[in-house]
C-alpha positions as CSV (number, residue, x, y, z in Angstrom):
1,G,2.5,-14.4,19.2
2,R,5.2,-14.9,16.6
3,G,5.4,-16.9,13.4
4,K,2.4,-19.3,13.1
5,D,1.3,-18.4,16.6
6,I,0.2,-14.9,15.6
7,Q,-3.4,-14.4,16.4
8,G,-5.7,-11.3,16.6
9,V,-8.2,-9.4,14.7
10,F,-7.4,-7.2,11.7
11,R,-9.3,-4.8,9.4
12,L,-7.9,-4.2,6.0
13,V,-8.2,-0.6,5.3
14,R,-7.7,1.3,1.9
15,V,-6.7,4.9,1.5
16,Q,-8.9,7.0,-0.7
17,H,-6.8,9.7,-2.4
18,D,-6.9,12.0,-5.5
19,L,-3.5,11.1,-7.0
20,A,-5.1,8.4,-9.2
21,D,-7.9,5.9,-8.6
22,W,-7.7,4.4,-5.2
23,W,-10.0,1.3,-5.6
24,A,-7.5,-1.4,-7.2
25,D,-8.6,-4.9,-7.7
26,Q,-11.0,-5.5,-5.1
27,S,-10.7,-9.2,-5.5
28,S,-7.1,-9.2,-4.4
29,L,-7.9,-7.8,-1.0
30,V,-11.0,-10.0,-0.5
31,A,-8.7,-13.1,-1.4
32,L,-6.1,-11.9,1.1
33,T,-8.9,-11.6,3.7
34,E,-10.1,-15.0,3.0
35,W,-6.6,-16.5,3.0
36,L,-6.0,-14.7,6.5
37,N,-9.3,-16.2,7.9
38,T,-8.7,-19.7,6.7
39,Q,-5.0,-20.2,6.9
40,T,-4.1,-18.2,10.0
41,K,-5.4,-17.3,13.5
42,I,-5.8,-13.7,12.4
43,K,-9.5,-12.9,11.8
44,T,-9.9,-10.3,9.1
45,D,-12.5,-8.1,7.5
46,M,-12.7,-5.0,5.2
47,S,-15.8,-3.5,7.1
48,V,-14.6,0.2,6.8
49,E,-17.5,2.5,6.4
50,G,-17.4,3.8,2.9
51,G,-14.9,1.2,1.8
52,A,-11.9,3.3,2.4
53,I,-10.7,6.3,4.4
54,R,-8.8,9.5,3.5
55,L,-5.4,10.3,5.0
56,T,-7.0,13.2,7.0
57,D,-9.7,10.8,8.6
58,P,-9.2,10.6,12.4
59,K,-9.9,6.8,12.0
60,L,-6.6,6.4,10.1
61,S,-4.8,6.5,13.4
62,K,-6.6,3.2,14.5
63,A,-5.3,1.3,11.5
64,P,-1.9,-0.2,12.0
65,L,-1.7,-1.0,8.2
66,V,-3.3,0.6,5.2
67,F,-3.4,-0.1,1.5
68,F,-2.6,2.9,-0.9
69,T,-3.1,1.8,-4.5
70,G,-3.9,3.3,-7.8
71,H,-3.3,3.1,-11.6
72,D,-1.1,5.2,-13.8
73,P,-2.9,8.7,-13.7
74,S,-2.9,9.2,-17.5
75,T,-4.7,5.8,-17.6
76,V,-7.2,7.0,-14.9
77,R,-7.9,10.2,-16.9
78,S,-8.2,8.5,-20.3
79,M,-10.5,5.8,-19.1
80,N,-12.4,8.0,-16.6
81,L,-11.6,5.6,-13.7
82,A,-11.6,8.4,-11.1
83,Y,-15.5,8.7,-11.4
84,G,-15.6,12.4,-11.7
85,A,-13.1,13.3,-8.9
86,P,-10.3,15.4,-10.4
87,V,-6.8,13.6,-10.4
88,R,-4.2,15.8,-8.7
89,N,-0.4,15.6,-8.7
90,R,0.1,16.5,-5.2
91,L,-1.2,15.6,-1.7
92,S,-2.8,18.7,0.1
93,G,-0.9,20.2,2.9
94,N,-3.5,18.6,5.2
95,E,-2.9,15.1,3.6
96,K,0.9,15.6,3.7
97,D,0.8,16.3,7.5
98,A,-1.5,13.5,8.3
99,L,0.7,11.0,6.3
100,R,3.7,12.2,8.1
101,R,1.7,11.9,11.4
102,Y,0.5,8.4,10.6
103,L,3.8,7.0,9.6
104,I,6.1,8.9,12.1
105,E,4.1,9.6,15.2
106,N,1.6,6.7,15.1
107,G,3.9,4.1,13.8
108,G,1.7,3.2,10.9
109,F,2.5,1.1,7.9
110,I,1.4,1.8,4.2
111,F,1.5,-1.0,1.6
112,F,1.8,0.6,-1.7
113,D,0.8,-1.1,-4.9
114,D,0.9,0.8,-8.3
115,C,-1.6,-1.6,-9.8
116,G,0.0,-1.5,-13.4
117,V,3.7,-1.6,-13.0
118,N,3.9,-2.1,-16.8
119,A,2.6,1.4,-17.6
120,P,4.8,3.2,-19.8
121,S,6.4,5.6,-17.3
122,Q,5.4,4.2,-14.0
123,A,4.0,7.5,-13.4
124,F,1.9,6.6,-10.3
125,L,5.0,5.0,-8.7
126,R,7.1,8.1,-9.3
127,L,4.4,10.3,-8.1
128,T,3.8,8.4,-4.9
129,L,7.6,8.2,-4.0
130,A,7.6,12.2,-4.8
131,Q,4.8,12.5,-2.3
132,L,6.6,10.4,0.4
133,R,9.6,12.7,-0.1
134,Y,7.4,15.6,0.1
135,A,5.9,14.5,3.5
136,M,9.0,13.2,5.0
137,P,12.1,14.6,3.4
138,E,14.4,13.4,6.1
139,Y,13.7,9.8,5.2
140,S,14.5,7.7,2.1
141,V,13.1,4.9,0.4
142,D,15.5,2.0,0.4
143,R,15.6,-1.8,-0.7
144,I,14.3,-4.0,2.1
145,P,17.0,-6.6,2.7
146,N,16.2,-10.2,2.1
147,D,16.7,-11.0,5.8
148,H,14.3,-8.4,7.1
149,E,11.6,-9.5,9.5
150,V,8.9,-8.8,7.1
151,Y,10.0,-11.7,5.1
152,N,10.6,-14.1,8.0
153,N,7.6,-13.8,10.1
154,Y,4.7,-16.0,9.4
155,Y,6.7,-17.8,6.6
156,S,10.5,-18.0,6.2
157,M,10.7,-16.7,2.7
158,G,14.2,-15.3,2.7
159,G,13.0,-12.4,0.5
160,P,10.1,-11.2,-1.5
161,P,8.1,-14.0,-3.4
162,V,8.8,-14.3,-6.9
163,G,5.9,-13.3,-8.9
164,N,4.7,-11.6,-12.2
165,D,3.6,-8.2,-13.0
166,I,0.1,-8.6,-14.2
167,F,-1.5,-5.8,-16.2
168,W,-4.8,-5.6,-18.2
169,W,-3.2,-7.1,-21.4
170,G,-1.5,-10.1,-20.0
171,T,1.3,-11.5,-17.7
172,H,4.8,-10.4,-17.8
173,P,7.9,-11.5,-16.1
174,P,8.8,-9.5,-13.0
175,K,10.9,-6.5,-13.6
176,H,12.8,-6.8,-10.2
177,N,12.5,-9.2,-7.3
178,Y,12.8,-6.8,-4.3
179,L,10.6,-4.5,-2.3
180,E,11.4,-1.0,-1.0
181,G,10.4,0.7,2.3
182,I,11.0,3.6,4.5
183,T,12.5,2.8,7.9
184,I,11.4,5.2,10.6
185,G,13.2,4.5,13.8
186,D,13.0,1.0,14.4
187,H,10.0,0.2,12.3
188,L,9.3,-0.1,8.5
189,G,6.7,2.5,7.4
């Protein structure tokens, strides 16, 4: 369907990675699941074995949309949020190839959230953008125009919703009111 007639079944999938922590605020995805189940005809769950999958997991190709989240790597290290896993500054070659395959060949979609945009250097944002350039150097990250379909599908928003950047110590006004994305062929990746 289109607009408010869209219906189906959807599984929210998180990507487990070693660039930072990957678990984000679990309540946000649970709230999104609940909203989809009560306000739309899209029946949604988060029933992924282990709670998340790696980029190299064959199940990735079955997920039309995945969530890639994390906090600033220095915060993750200082607060031991990686739970013993070493935090790396680069995707492995296999992860890079899998990310490329997922986005380009499978037409997948990754929603990225840096979970702490007020971090001093926005290091996780810059690290993730560098990894996208590493995996797909022929594509660029560009501002999504306000008339893009992503803003005019279920609701006609005319652009991204106005919100706040919320970090552990309080609420701050938004730094910018736009989203960015990679266009691959005719789809947003």
